[in-house]
C-alpha positions in Angstrom: -86.6 -48.2 -7.7 -87.1 -44.4 -7.8 -87.3 -44.4 -4.0 -83.7 -45.5 -3.7 -82.6 -42.2 -5.1 -84.4 -40.2 -2.5 -82.3 -39.5 0.5 -85.0 -40.5 3.0 -87.5 -42.4 0.8 -88.8 -45.9 1.4 -86.9 -48.8 0.0 -88.9 -51.9 -0.9 -86.7 -54.8 0.0 -87.2 -58.5 -0.5 -86.8 -60.6 2.6 -83.4 -62.0 1.8 -82.0 -58.5 1.0 -82.9 -57.0 4.4 -80.1 -56.4 6.8 -80.1 -56.2 10.6 -80.6 -52.8 12.3 -84.0 -52.0 10.6 -85.1 -49.6 7.9 -85.5 -46.7 10.4 -81.9 -46.9 11.5 -80.7 -47.0 7.9 -82.8 -44.1 6.9 -81.5 -42.1 9.9 -78.0 -42.9 9.0 -78.5 -41.7 5.4 -80.2 -38.5 6.6 -77.3 -37.6 8.9 -74.9 -35.0 7.4 -71.6 -36.5 6.2 -68.3 -35.4 7.4 -66.4 -33.3 4.9 -64.0 -36.1 4.0 -66.9 -38.5 3.3 -68.9 -36.1 1.0 -69.0 -37.2 -2.6 -67.8 -33.8 -3.8 -66.0 -30.9 -2.0 -63.8 -28.0 -2.9 -60.3 -28.7 -3.9 -60.8 -32.0 -5.7 -58.3 -32.6 -8.5 -59.3 -32.1 -12.1 -57.1 -32.0 -15.2 -58.7 -34.8 -17.2 -59.5 -32.4 -20.1 -56.6 -31.0 -22.1 -57.5 -29.1 -25.3 -53.8 -28.1 -25.8 -51.1 -30.5 -26.7 -47.7 -30.3 -25.0 -46.2 -28.8 -28.3 -49.1 -26.3 -28.4 -48.4 -25.1 -24.8 -44.7 -24.7 -25.6 -45.6 -22.7 -28.7 -47.9 -20.4 -26.8 -45.3 -19.9 -24.1 -42.7 -19.0 -26.8 -45.0 -16.5 -28.5 -45.8 -14.9 -25.1 -42.1 -14.4 -24.4 -41.6 -12.9 -27.8 -44.5 -10.5 -27.2 -43.0 -9.4 -24.0 -39.6 -8.8 -25.6 -40.7 -7.2 -28.8 -44.0 -5.4 -28.0 -43.9 -5.0 -24.2 -46.5 -3.0 -22.2 -47.1 0.7 -22.1 -48.4 3.2 -19.5 -46.8 1.8 -16.4 -47.0 4.3 -13.5 -43.7 5.9 -12.4 -43.5 3.6 -9.4 -44.0 0.6 -11.7 -41.3 1.8 -14.1 -38.8 2.0 -11.2 -39.7 -1.4 -9.9 -39.6 -3.1 -13.3 -36.5 -1.5 -14.6 -34.9 -2.1 -11.3 -35.6 -5.8 -11.7 -34.2 -5.9 -15.2 -36.9 -4.8 -17.6 -36.1 -2.2 -20.3 -38.0 1.0 -21.0 -37.7 2.0 -24.6 -37.7 5.4 -26.2 -41.4 4.9 -26.9 -42.1 4.5 -23.1 -43.0 0.8 -23.4 -41.6 -1.6 -20.8 -40.0 -4.7 -22.4 -39.2 -7.9 -20.6 -36.1 -9.9 -21.5 -36.7 -13.6 -21.5 -34.2 -14.2 -18.7 -36.1 -11.8 -16.4 -39.4 -13.6 -17.0 -37.8 -16.9 -16.3 -36.1 -15.6 -13.2 -39.3 -14.2 -11.8 -41.2 -17.4 -12.6 -38.6 -19.3 -10.6 -39.3 -17.2 -7.4 -43.1 -16.9 -7.9 -45.2 -18.3 -5.1 -46.6 -21.8 -5.7 -49.0 -24.0 -3.7 -50.5 -21.0 -2.0 -53.5 -21.0 0.4 -56.2 -18.5 0.2 -57.4 -18.3 3.7 -61.0 -18.0 5.0 -62.1 -16.7 8.3 -63.3 -20.2 9.0 -60.3 -22.5 8.3 -62.5 -25.3 7.0 -63.1 -23.1 3.9 -59.4 -22.5 3.2 -58.6 -22.9 -0.5 -55.4 -24.8 -1.3 -54.3 -23.7 -4.8 -51.9 -26.5 -5.8 -51.8 -28.8 -8.8 -55.2 -29.2 -10.4 -57.3 -28.6 -7.3 -60.6 -27.1 -8.4 -62.7 -24.4 -6.5 -65.8 -22.8 -7.8 -67.0 -19.3 -6.8 -68.5 -16.0 -7.7 -67.1 -12.8 -9.2 -68.2 -10.0 -11.4 -69.5 -6.4 -11.4 -73.1 -6.8 -12.4 -75.0 -3.5 -12.4 -78.4 -5.1 -12.3 -80.4 -7.6 -10.2 -82.5 -10.1 -12.2 -86.1 -10.6 -11.1 -87.0 -13.9 -12.7 -90.7 -13.7 -11.6 -91.4 -10.3 -13.1 -88.8 -10.6 -15.9 -87.3 -7.3 -15.0 -83.8 -5.9 -14.3 -83.2 -3.2 -11.6 -80.2 -1.5 -10.1 -78.2 -3.7 -7.7 -77.7 -2.5 -4.2 -75.4 -3.1 -1.2 -78.2 -5.2 0.4 -78.3 -7.4 -2.7 -74.5 -8.0 -2.4 -74.8 -8.8 1.3 -77.7 -11.2 0.6 -75.7 -13.0 -2.1 -72.8 -13.4 0.3 -75.2 -14.9 2.9 -76.5 -17.4 0.4 -73.0 -18.4 -0.7 -72.1 -19.0 3.0 -74.8 -21.6 3.1 -74.3 -23.2 -0.4 -71.8 -26.1 -0.1 -70.7 -26.2 -3.7 -69.7 -22.5 -3.9 -66.3 -22.4 -2.3 -65.5 -18.6 -2.2 -67.3 -15.3 -2.6 -65.8 -12.6 -4.8 -67.9 -9.5 -5.1 -70.7 -10.1 -7.5 -72.3 -6.7 -8.2 -71.9 -2.9 -8.0 -73.6 -1.3 -5.1 -75.4 1.3 -7.2 -77.3 2.8 -4.2 -73.9 4.0 -2.8 -73.1 7.2 -4.6 -69.6 8.0 -3.1 -67.0 5.7 -4.7 -65.0 5.3 -1.4 -68.2 4.3 0.5 -68.9 1.9 -2.3 -65.6 0.2 -1.9 -66.1 0.0 1.8 -69.7 -1.3 1.5 -68.6 -3.9 -1.1 -65.8 -5.2 1.2 -68.0 -5.2 4.3 -71.0 -6.7 2.5 -68.8 -9.7 1.6 -67.3 -10.1 5.0 -70.6 -9.7 6.9 -72.2 -12.3 4.7 -69.7 -15.1 4.7 -66.7 -16.6 6.4 -65.5 -18.2 3.2 -62.6 -16.6 1.3 -63.6 -13.2 -0.1 -62.3 -11.3 -3.2 -62.8 -7.6 -3.7 -61.5 -4.7 -5.7 -60.7 -1.0 -5.1 -61.8 1.7 -7.5 -59.1 4.1 -6.4 -55.7 3.7 -4.7 -56.6 6.3 -2.0 -59.4 3.9 -0.7 -57.0 1.1 0.2 -55.9 2.4 3.6 -59.5 2.7 5.0 -60.4 -0.7 3.6 -57.4 -2.2 5.4 -58.5 -0.4 8.6 -61.8 -2.3 8.3 -59.9 -5.6 7.6 -57.8 -5.1 10.7 -61.0 -4.6 12.8 -62.5 -7.8 11.5 -59.3 -9.8 11.8 -58.5 -8.5 15.3 -55.4 -6.5 14.4 -52.9 -6.1 11.6 -50.8 -9.0 12.9 -53.8 -11.4 12.8 -54.6 -10.2 9.3 -51.0 -10.9 8.1 -51.1 -14.4 9.6 -54.2 -15.3 7.7 -55.2 -12.8 5.0 -58.8 -13.8 4.2 -59.4 -11.3 1.3 -57.7 -11.2 -2.1 -57.6 -8.2 -4.4 -59.1 -8.7 -7.9 -56.8 -6.4 -9.7 -57.1 -5.4 -13.4 -53.5 -4.3 -13.6 -53.6 -4.4 -17.4 -55.9 -2.9 -20.0 -55.7 -5.2 -23.0 -54.1 -5.1 -25.4 -50.7 -4.8 -23.6 -51.2 -1.7 -21.5 -50.8 -1.2 -17.8 -53.7 0.3 -15.9 -51.9 2.9 -13.9 -54.2 3.3 -10.9 -54.7 -0.4 -10.5 -51.0 -1.0 -10.6 -50.6 1.5 -7.7 -53.3 -0.3 -5.8 -51.5 -3.6 -6.5 -48.3 -2.3 -5.1 -50.0 -1.1 -1.9 -52.0 -4.3 -1.4 -49.0 -6.6 -1.9 -47.0 -4.7 0.7 -49.9 -5.1 3.1 -49.9 -8.9 2.7 -53.0 -9.2 0.5 -53.1 -12.0 -2.1 -53.4 -10.7 -5.6 -55.5 -11.9 -8.5 -53.5 -10.7 -11.5 -56.3 -10.1 -13.9 -56.1 -9.9 -17.7 -59.5 -9.7 -19.3 -59.1 -9.2 -23.0 -62.0 -10.0 -25.4 -61.2 -12.1 -28.4 -61.9 -10.2 -31.6 -62.0 -6.8 -29.8 -59.3 -6.2 -27.2 -57.6 -9.5 -27.9 -56.8 -11.3 -31.2 -59.6 -13.4 -32.8 -57.7 -16.7 -32.9 -58.3 -18.6 -29.7 -54.7 -19.6 -29.5 -53.4 -16.1 -30.0 -55.9 -14.8 -27.4 -54.3 -17.2 -24.9 -50.8 -15.9 -26.0 -51.8 -12.3 -25.2 -53.3 -13.3 -21.9 -50.2 -15.2 -20.9 -47.9 -12.3 -21.9 -49.9 -9.8 -19.9 -50.1 -12.0 -16.8 -46.4 -12.9 -17.1 -45.7 -9.2 -16.9 -47.9 -9.2 -13.8 -45.8 -12.0 -12.3 -42.6 -9.9 -12.9 -44.2 -6.8 -11.5 -45.6 -8.5 -8.3 -42.4 -10.3 -7.6 -40.4 -7.1 -8.1 -42.5 -5.6 -5.3 -42.0 -8.6 -3.0 -40.5 -11.9 -4.1 -42.9 -14.8 -3.5 -45.9 -12.5 -3.1 -49.0 -14.8 -3.2 -50.6 -14.3 -6.6 -53.2 -16.0 -8.8 -52.4 -16.1 -12.5 -55.6 -14.5 -13.6 -55.9 -15.1 -17.3 -59.6 -14.2 -18.0 -59.9 -13.9 -21.8 -63.5 -13.5 -23.0 -65.2 -14.1 -26.3 -66.9 -11.7 -28.7 -69.8 -12.7 -30.9 -68.1 -11.5 -34.1 -71.4 -10.8 -35.8 -72.1 -7.9 -33.3 -69.0 -7.4 -31.2 -71.0 -8.2 -28.1 -69.5 -10.4 -25.4 -70.4 -14.1 -25.4 -69.5 -15.5 -22.0 -71.6 -18.7 -22.4 -70.1 -19.9 -25.7 -68.2 -23.1 -26.4 -65.3 -20.8 -27.4 -65.3 -19.3 -23.9 -65.2 -22.8 -22.5 -62.2 -23.7 -24.7 -60.4 -20.4 -23.8 -60.8 -21.1 -20.1 -59.7 -24.7 -20.3 -56.7 -23.7 -22.4 -55.7 -21.1 -19.8 -56.0 -23.7 -17.1 -53.5 -25.9 -19.0 -51.1 -23.0 -19.2 -51.3 -22.4 -15.5 -50.2 -26.0 -15.0 -47.4 -25.4 -17.7 -46.1 -22.7 -15.4 -47.0 -24.5 -12.2 -48.7 -21.3 -11.0 -52.0 -21.0 -9.0 -54.5 -19.9 -11.7 -58.0 -18.6 -12.1 -60.3 -17.8 -15.0 -63.9 -17.1 -15.8 -66.5 -19.9 -16.1 -70.2 -20.2 -15.8 -71.2 -16.9 -17.3 -74.6 -16.9 -19.1 -75.6 -14.7 -22.0 -79.2 -15.5 -21.2 -81.2 -12.9 -19.4 -82.9 -15.4 -17.1 -82.2 -18.7 -15.3 -83.6 -20.7 -18.2 -82.6 -23.6 -20.4 -80.0 -21.4 -22.2 -78.4 -20.5 -18.9 -78.4 -24.1 -17.9 -76.5 -25.3 -21.0 -74.1 -22.4 -21.0 -73.2 -22.7 -17.3 -73.1 -26.5 -17.4 -70.7 -26.6 -20.3 -68.3 -23.9 -19.2 -68.2 -24.9 -15.6 -67.7 -28.6 -16.4 -64.8 -27.9 -18.8 -63.2 -25.5 -16.3 -63.4 -28.1 -13.6 -62.2 -31.0 -15.8 -59.3 -28.9 -17.0 -58.1 -28.5 -13.4 -58.7 -24.8 -13.0 -57.8 -23.8 -9.5 -60.2 -20.9 -9.2 -63.3 -20.9 -11.4 -64.7 -17.3 -11.1 -68.1 -16.1 -12.1 -69.3 -19.7 -11.9 -72.9 -19.0 -10.8 -75.5 -16.2 -10.8 -74.2 -14.2 -13.7 -76.5 -13.3 -16.6 -76.7 -11.0 -19.6 -73.0 -11.4 -20.2 -72.1 -10.1 -16.7 -74.6 -7.3 -16.7 -77.1 -9.0 -14.4 -76.9 -11.1 -11.3 -79.7 -13.4 -10.0 -80.0 -14.7 -6.5 -82.2 -17.5 -7.5 -79.7 -18.5 -10.1 -77.1 -18.6 -7.3 -79.2 -21.3 -5.6 -79.8 -23.2 -8.8 -76.1 -23.0 -9.5 -75.2 -24.8 -6.3 -76.9 -27.9 -7.7 -75.2 -27.4 -11.1 -71.7 -27.0 -9.5 -72.3 -30.2 -7.4 -72.8 -32.1 -10.7 -69.8 -30.5 -12.2 -67.6 -31.4 -9.3 -68.9 -35.0 -9.5 -67.4 -35.0 -13.1 -64.2 -33.6 -11.7 -64.0 -36.4 -9.2 -64.3 -39.0 -11.9 -64.6 -42.8 -11.4 -63.0 -44.4 -8.4 -61.3 -47.6 -9.6 -60.1 -49.6 -6.6 -59.9 -53.3 -5.6 -63.1 -52.8 -3.6 -65.0 -50.9 -6.4 -64.2 -53.6 -9.0 -64.6 -56.7 -6.8 -67.2 -59.1 -8.0 -68.2 -60.3 -4.6 -71.4 -58.1 -4.6 -72.3 -59.5 -8.0 -71.8 -63.1 -6.8 -74.0 -62.4 -3.8 -76.8 -61.0 -5.9 -76.6 -63.3 -8.9 -75.8 -66.7 -7.4 -78.9 -67.5 -5.3 -79.5 -63.9 -4.3 -82.4 -61.6 -5.0 -81.3 -60.8 -8.5 -81.0 -57.0 -7.9 -78.9 -54.7 -5.8 -81.6 -52.8 -4.0 -81.0 -52.9 -0.3 -77.6 -54.6 -0.6 -75.0 -53.5 2.0 -72.8 -52.2 -0.8 -75.6 -50.1 -2.4 -76.6 -48.6 0.9 -73.0 -47.9 1.9 -72.2 -46.0 -1.3 -75.6 -44.2 -1.6 -74.3 -41.1 0.1 -70.6 -41.2 -0.8 -70.6 -42.3 -4.5 -73.6 -40.3 -5.6 -74.6 -36.6 -5.3 -78.2 -35.5 -5.1 -79.7 -32.1 -6.2 -81.2 -29.9 -3.5 -83.7 -28.2 -5.9 -83.4 -30.2 -9.0 -86.5 -32.4 -9.6 -86.2 -36.2 -10.2 -89.8 -37.1 -9.6 -91.7 -39.3 -12.1 -94.4 -37.5 -14.0 -97.0 -39.2 -11.8 -95.2 -38.0 -8.6 -94.7 -34.6 -10.0 -98.4 -34.3 -10.9 -99.4 -35.5 -7.4 -97.1 -33.0 -5.8 -98.9 -30.1 -7.5 -96.5 -29.8 -10.5 -93.7 -27.9 -8.7 -91.6 -25.6 -10.9 -87.8 -25.5 -10.6 -87.8 -21.7 -10.1 -90.4 -21.9 -7.3 -88.2 -24.5 -5.4 -85.2 -22.2 -5.8 -87.1 -19.2 -4.5 -88.2 -21.2 -1.5 -84.7 -22.4 -0.7 -83.3 -18.8 -1.2 -85.9 -17.4 1.2 -85.3 -20.2 3.8 -81.6 -19.5 3.8 -81.9 -15.7 4.0 -84.5 -16.0 6.9 -81.9 -17.8 9.0 -78.5 -16.4 7.8 -77.2 -13.7 10.1 -74.2 -11.4 10.1 -70.9 -13.3 10.1 -69.1 -10.5 12.0 -69.2 -10.5 15.8 -71.9 -8.0 17.1 -69.4 -5.7 18.9 -67.1 -5.5 15.8 -70.1 -5.0 13.5 -71.3 -2.1 15.7 -67.8 -0.5 15.7 -67.5 -0.8 11.9 -71.0 0.8 11.4 -70.0 3.6 13.8 -66.8 4.2 11.9 -68.0 3.7 8.3 -71.2 4.6 6.4 -72.7 1.1 5.9 -75.7 0.9 3.6 -77.2 -2.5 4.4 -78.7 -4.2 7.4 
């Protein structure tokens, strides 16, 4: 029976279970790649089955968020932001804080963009952020690369970022690539922003997310984007990069330079991830519910701000509250509390009917080990089941976002496939509950379902199989030389990188390298 689970393994069939066409034809059919619509899991499947908040709880969180905006408000808006927000109806107090009347928030929620599409350079990878559609991807600003063989950490480089992008381009269950690490070999900050952006674009044609360390860097980065897109008009038709923008510094303060960057990017047509990343017990309140309140208040302020710049600007409601281990104050990204925070935020995104994103899949473990497996498995599964549109930092992140591991990226592709299978759930249809197959097997049939038409038909479309995960029996495993999971991941990583080339046309790549100081090959 073990052979049935292998995609190309032998199937031992009794005579009456055999079907016309021969075993070879069936094996070839199963080995052929499935069309996207026939795959058992794919990006954009609808979640929403898990709901840690009640309807009354969501309403109470919303009410508290509105009160926080009216009573506390946000400080430190840049001059341009003050003009935009007060012009829209916000009030600047004598203390300099910007306060948001309830009616203003409600008016801006009414005009905020919904059902947005985050474009990819390859349209088959477009992300449709509507309802509870779920997409998993990367993010983060790791400063180290994890070497799981030597058990060491080293500074991350532009080449590492590019290699991670190339891997993501070839991993089916990772649906977008937001920058994963800091290019620490690039000393100049402007060059770093340019290398970060181009490393992402050169590595993958999936949707890309990036950030800018200074508002003055935006113009040159857009020059690069126009070169890749084929002109500003082509960029505006299908903007394939979003800006991850920490426009607030929790608790309840605007980040002046990031706000200026946000204003510029929105005017240039770039989708915006409005990112609030408080840490419960440190820069956000300790109660999980009140942490969500603060995140909602800060991101609602972002909705007002973005729509004051341009009504209907495409934005992702980026509530990313994190968790502290209250014994030490250290971040705990792989905790059950983190999973609950993320799922609660996903519910609030649906409460507002806004495209939403949050963090999932972070591991506090330093290596891709069992701890990383349970932390990533739990947080990603709950994020997907809660219907989170954009699950950021889902794979590769270790040491509470300080380290990134390429091998973990490959392992994570399997993990996300299983998580998406949970998101898909159980298909209950007249065909899937018909007892005809049972009658055929039980009433004069072979007494098992091996080799039946229904089993073979559903083998590829109802079930998902790991690429590196090991399902051998102990005997098979021993006979195969006792392969280790990490060794298999390394082999797959090396195979992908040996074949994955630059995803920018050669003449454009040459022009970009002539214009900008690119640090990777």
